[in-house]
C-alpha positions in Angstrom: -19.0 30.8 17.7 -20.4 30.2 14.5 -16.8 29.6 13.0 -16.1 27.0 15.8 -19.5 25.1 15.1 -19.2 25.5 11.6 -15.6 23.8 11.6 -16.6 21.0 14.0 -19.8 20.4 11.9 -17.5 19.8 9.0 -15.1 17.8 10.7 -17.8 15.5 12.2 -19.2 15.1 8.6 -16.3 14.0 7.1 -15.3 11.7 9.9 -18.6 9.9 9.2 -17.7 9.7 5.6 -20.7 12.0 4.4 -21.0 14.4 1.7 -22.8 17.7 2.5 -25.8 16.5 0.2 -25.9 13.2 2.1 -26.0 14.9 5.5 -28.6 17.2 4.4 -31.0 14.6 3.3 -30.5 12.7 6.4 -31.6 15.6 8.5 -34.2 17.2 6.2 -32.2 20.2 5.3 -30.7 21.5 1.9 -27.1 21.1 1.1 -26.9 24.8 0.5 -27.6 25.3 4.4 -25.3 22.8 5.6 -22.6 24.6 3.3 -23.7 27.9 5.0 -23.4 26.3 8.6 -20.1 25.0 7.8 -18.8 28.3 6.7 -20.1 30.2 9.7 -22.5 32.2 7.7 -25.7 30.6 9.4 -26.6 29.7 13.0 -28.7 26.5 13.5 -31.8 26.6 15.6 -31.8 24.2 18.7 -33.9 21.8 16.8 -31.6 21.6 13.8 -28.5 21.3 16.0 -30.2 18.7 17.9 -31.0 16.6 14.7 -27.2 17.1 13.5 -25.7 15.8 16.8 -28.1 12.9 17.1 -27.6 11.9 13.5 -23.6 12.5 13.9 -23.6 10.7 17.2 -22.1 13.9 19.1 -23.0 15.7 22.5 -24.4 19.1 21.5 -21.7 20.8 23.6 -19.1 19.2 20.9 -19.9 21.9 18.5 -19.0 24.6 20.9 -16.0 23.8 22.7 -12.6 24.4 21.4 -10.1 21.4 21.6 -7.4 21.8 24.1 -4.0 21.6 22.1 -2.6 18.2 21.6 0.4 18.6 23.6 -1.6 20.0 26.4 -3.7 16.8 26.3 -0.8 14.7 26.2 1.1 16.1 29.1 -2.1 15.7 31.2 -1.3 12.0 31.4 -1.3 10.7 34.8 0.9 7.9 34.2 3.7 10.0 32.6 6.9 10.1 34.9 9.4 12.9 34.7 11.7 11.2 32.4 9.0 10.4 29.8 7.7 14.2 30.0 11.3 15.2 29.3 11.6 13.1 26.1 7.9 14.2 25.0 9.3 17.9 25.3 12.0 17.2 23.1 9.5 15.5 20.6 7.3 18.7 21.0 10.4 20.7 20.0 11.1 18.5 17.0 7.3 18.9 15.8 7.6 22.7 16.1 10.8 22.5 14.0 9.5 20.1 11.6 6.4 22.3 10.7 8.5 25.4 10.5 10.9 24.0 8.2 8.1 22.9 6.0 6.7 26.5 5.9 10.1 27.9 4.9 10.6 25.6 2.2 7.0 25.5 1.1 7.0 21.6 1.3 3.9 20.8 3.3 2.7 17.3 3.3 -0.9 16.1 2.4 -2.8 14.1 4.8 -3.8 10.8 3.9 -7.5 9.9 3.7 -9.2 9.1 7.0 -10.6 5.6 7.1 -14.1 4.9 9.0 -16.2 1.8 9.0 -13.8 -0.7 7.7 -12.0 -3.8 9.2 -8.3 -3.7 10.0 -7.7 -6.3 7.4 -9.6 -4.5 4.8 -8.0 -1.1 5.6 -4.5 -2.5 5.5 -5.1 -3.9 1.7 -6.6 -0.7 0.8 -3.8 1.5 2.2 -1.3 -0.7 0.4 -3.1 -0.4 -3.0 -3.7 3.5 -2.3 0.2 4.1 -2.1 1.2 1.5 -4.7 2.7 -1.3 -2.6 0.4 -4.1 -3.5 1.7 -7.1 -1.6 5.4 -6.5 -1.8 7.5 -6.0 1.4 8.2 -2.5 3.0 11.9 -2.1 2.9 12.1 1.5 4.6 8.6 2.0 6.6 9.7 5.2 8.1 10.4 7.1 5.0 7.4 5.6 3.3 5.0 6.8 6.2 6.8 10.3 6.1 5.9 10.9 2.4 2.3 9.8 3.2 1.8 12.4 5.8 2.9 10.9 9.0 6.2 12.6 10.1 8.5 10.5 12.2 11.1 10.8 15.0 13.0 7.8 16.7 14.4 8.8 20.0 15.2 6.7 23.1 12.8 6.7 25.9 13.8 5.3 29.4 12.5 1.6 29.9 10.7 2.6 33.0 8.6 5.1 31.3 6.8 2.2 29.7 6.2 3.8 26.2 6.7 2.1 22.7 5.4 5.0 20.6 3.3 8.3 20.5 1.0 9.5 17.9 -0.1 13.1 17.9 -2.2 14.9 15.3 -1.7 18.9 15.5 -5.3 19.8 14.1 -4.5 23.8 13.4 -1.5 22.8 11.5 -2.9 19.7 9.8 0.2 17.8 10.6 0.6 14.4 12.1 3.5 13.0 13.9 4.6 9.7 15.4 7.5 9.3 18.0 9.2 5.8 18.0 11.2 4.6 20.9 14.6 3.7 19.4 15.7 1.8 22.2 13.4 -1.1 21.0 14.9 -3.6 18.3 14.7 -2.7 14.4 11.8 -5.2 14.1 9.8 -3.8 17.0 10.4 0.0 15.8 9.1 -1.0 12.3 6.1 -2.6 13.9 5.3 0.4 16.4 5.6 2.8 13.4 3.0 0.8 11.4 0.8 0.7 14.7 1.1 4.6 15.0 0.3 4.8 11.2 -2.8 3.2 11.9 -3.9 5.7 14.4 -3.0 8.5 11.9 -5.3 6.9 9.4 -8.2 6.2 11.6 -7.8 7.9 15.1 -6.2 11.3 14.4 -9.1 13.2 15.4 -9.5 11.5 18.7 -6.6 13.1 20.5 -3.0 12.0 21.3 -2.3 8.4 21.7 0.5 7.0 24.0 1.2 3.3 23.4 2.6 1.1 26.4 4.8 -2.0 25.2 2.2 -4.3 26.8 -0.1 -3.8 23.7 2.5 -6.1 21.8 1.8 -8.9 24.4 -1.2 -10.9 23.2 -2.1 -11.8 27.0 -2.3 -7.9 27.8 -3.8 -6.5 24.5 -7.4 -7.1 25.7 -6.8 -4.7 28.5 -6.5 -1.7 26.6 -8.8 0.3 24.4 -10.2 -1.6 21.3 -8.2 0.7 18.9 -5.2 -1.0 20.0 -6.3 -4.5 19.0 -7.4 -3.0 15.6 -4.0 -1.1 15.3 -2.0 -4.2 15.9 -4.0 -6.3 13.4 -3.5 -3.4 10.8 0.1 -3.2 11.5 0.7 -6.9 11.0 -1.5 -7.0 7.6 0.2 -3.8 6.5 3.7 -5.1 7.1 3.0 -8.8 6.1 0.2 -9.1 3.6 -1.2 -12.6 3.7 -1.2 -13.0 -0.1 2.6 -12.5 -0.1 3.1 -15.1 2.5 1.1 -17.7 0.9 2.9 -17.1 -2.5 6.3 -17.4 -0.9 5.4 -20.5 0.9 3.8 -22.3 -2.1 6.5 -21.1 -4.9 9.6 -21.0 -2.9 9.5 -22.9 0.6 6.8 -25.4 -0.9 5.9 -27.1 2.2 3.3 -26.2 5.0 5.5 -27.7 7.6 7.5 -24.8 8.4 10.9 -25.3 10.2 12.3 -22.7 12.4 14.8 -21.6 9.6 11.8 -21.2 7.2 10.3 -18.5 9.8 13.8 -16.9 10.1 13.8 -16.5 6.2 10.5 -15.2 6.1 11.1 -12.7 8.8 14.2 -11.2 7.2 12.2 -11.0 3.8 9.6 -8.8 5.4 11.9 -6.9 7.6 9.7 -7.5 10.6 10.4 -8.9 14.1 10.7 -12.6 14.7 7.5 -12.5 16.6 5.3 -10.6 14.3 6.2 -13.4 11.8 5.4 -16.1 14.2 1.9 -14.6 14.8 1.2 -14.4 11.2 2.0 -17.7 10.4 0.0 -19.1 13.2 -3.1 -16.9 12.2 -2.7 -18.2 8.7 -2.7 -21.6 9.9 1.0 -22.6 9.1 2.0 -23.1 12.8 0.1 -24.7 15.2 0.0 -23.3 18.7 2.5 -26.0 20.3 4.9 -25.0 17.4 4.4 -21.6 17.8 5.2 -21.7 21.4 8.3 -23.9 20.8 9.7 -21.5 18.4 8.9 -18.5 20.3 11.3 -19.8 23.2 14.3 -20.2 21.2 17.1 -17.3 21.2 16.8 -16.2 17.8 19.9 -13.8 17.4 22.8 -16.4 17.6 20.6 -19.0 15.6 20.1 -16.1 12.8 23.6 -15.1 12.9 25.0 -18.6 12.4 22.6 -19.5 9.5 21.9 -16.4 7.8 24.4 -13.6 9.1 23.4 -10.4 10.4 21.3 -8.1 8.2 23.3 -4.8 7.2 20.2 -2.6 8.1 20.2 -4.4 11.6 23.8 -3.8 12.2 23.5 -0.2 11.2 20.5 0.2 13.4 22.0 -1.8 16.5 24.7 0.8 16.5 22.2 3.6 16.7 20.0 1.8 19.3 19.0 4.2 22.0 20.1 7.4 19.9 17.8 9.9 18.5 17.3 9.3 14.4 16.1 12.5 12.7 14.2 11.6 9.6 15.8 11.9 6.1 13.0 14.0 5.0 13.4 16.4 8.2 17.3 16.7 7.4 16.3 17.5 3.6 14.1 20.3 4.7 16.6 21.7 7.0 19.3 21.8 4.3 17.0 23.1 1.8 15.9 25.9 4.1 19.7 26.9 4.6 20.3 27.1 0.9 17.2 29.2 0.4 18.9 31.4 3.1 15.8 30.9 5.4 18.0 29.6 8.4 21.8 30.2 9.2 24.4 27.6 9.1 24.5 27.8 13.1 20.9 27.0 12.9 21.3 24.2 10.5 24.1 22.9 12.7 21.8 23.1 15.8 18.9 21.3 14.0 21.0 18.5 12.6 23.4 18.0 15.7 26.4 18.2 13.4 29.3 20.2 13.3 29.0 23.4 11.3 32.3 23.2 9.3 31.6 19.4 8.4 28.2 20.3 7.3 29.5 23.3 5.2 32.0 21.1 3.5 29.6 18.3 2.6 27.7 21.1 0.9 30.6 22.3 -1.0 30.8 25.3 0.8 34.0 26.8 2.5 33.9 27.9 6.2 
C-alpha cells in the first residue's frame, strides 16, 4: 500500500510541476519526509494525506487505487463497434511487440517532458525549440514523433467506426503509442499525428484517448472535451508555425491578398492538409471568412495536379492508403533483434509481414 501511495504521490507532484522541496513547503512538511513517502518508507497520517490531496487537487482515494490497464480502459468504451475493437486488438499486439523489441535490442525511448499550465500556442513553440525545429517545416512527422518517445503505427480503420486516431500510454512500461487511421488523406494523417502528440505531451497520465473525425470539424469541436480544442490548436501551430507563414508571405509571395494557388503553394510547403492551411491563414488574418468559405468549396485535387503536379510523398502514400504502415523504427528494431539472434528469421518475417527469403537476401544472407 505504501508503494502504491508513494508512486501516486510522486506522479501527482511531477504532473503539477513541483519539486519535492516545493511541495514540502506548500504543505508544511520537510522535503526529506516527502522523499520517504514517495519511496514507500513512511505512511502519512490522515491529516497529512488530506493536506496533500487538497493541495494536489486529488481525491484521497487516488492515492490507494491501482489504475486499470490502459487497454482495459480503452476496450471499455461503449461506442466501439466490433470492427473498431478488432483493429484495436491489432494495435495492442503491435504495442506489445514494439516494447519487446526495444527490450531485446536495449533501445528504449525516453519520454518527452510533460507540459502543464501552458497555452497550446506556447507549448507548440516550446516543443519545437526543444527538439531543434525552430520554425522550419516538418518533412516526416511520423519519424520525428517516434524519436521523441511517441511510437506510431498507421493502420486502416473502417469509416463506420468513426476513429481518426488513438493515443495510449502504458504506464508500467513508460511507453506511449499513437494509432493513426491510414484510410485518411496524407495531410489528415499528419495532422492527426500532431494532435495525438499533444495528448502525449500533456494528457498522457489521464487515460487512453480515442479521437472521432468530428474533432477536425470546427462546428463540432466544441461538443468534445476541452483537451481536443487544445490539441487542435497545438497541432496547427506545431505543424504550421505562424512566424514561418509570415516570413514566406512577406519575403516570397509578397502580398497579403492571397489567391487560391498561393494557399496551395503554402499547403505543399508545410506538408499539411489544405483545410489546415486555410484555417491558419484565416486565424492569422490573411483570409477573410468569405474567401475562406469560397476556397474551402473548391475541389483541390484536380486544381493542384494541373498547376503543381502530384507530390511524390502523396503519390506513395496514396498507393498505401488503407494499408497498415509499420514505422521505420519498428522495422529497424526487428532487424536488429534478428541480427543479435534474439528472434528467428521466421519471427522477423511474421513481424514485418514480408517473405522470409526476400528479407534474408536483402540482409545479405542466403536461405
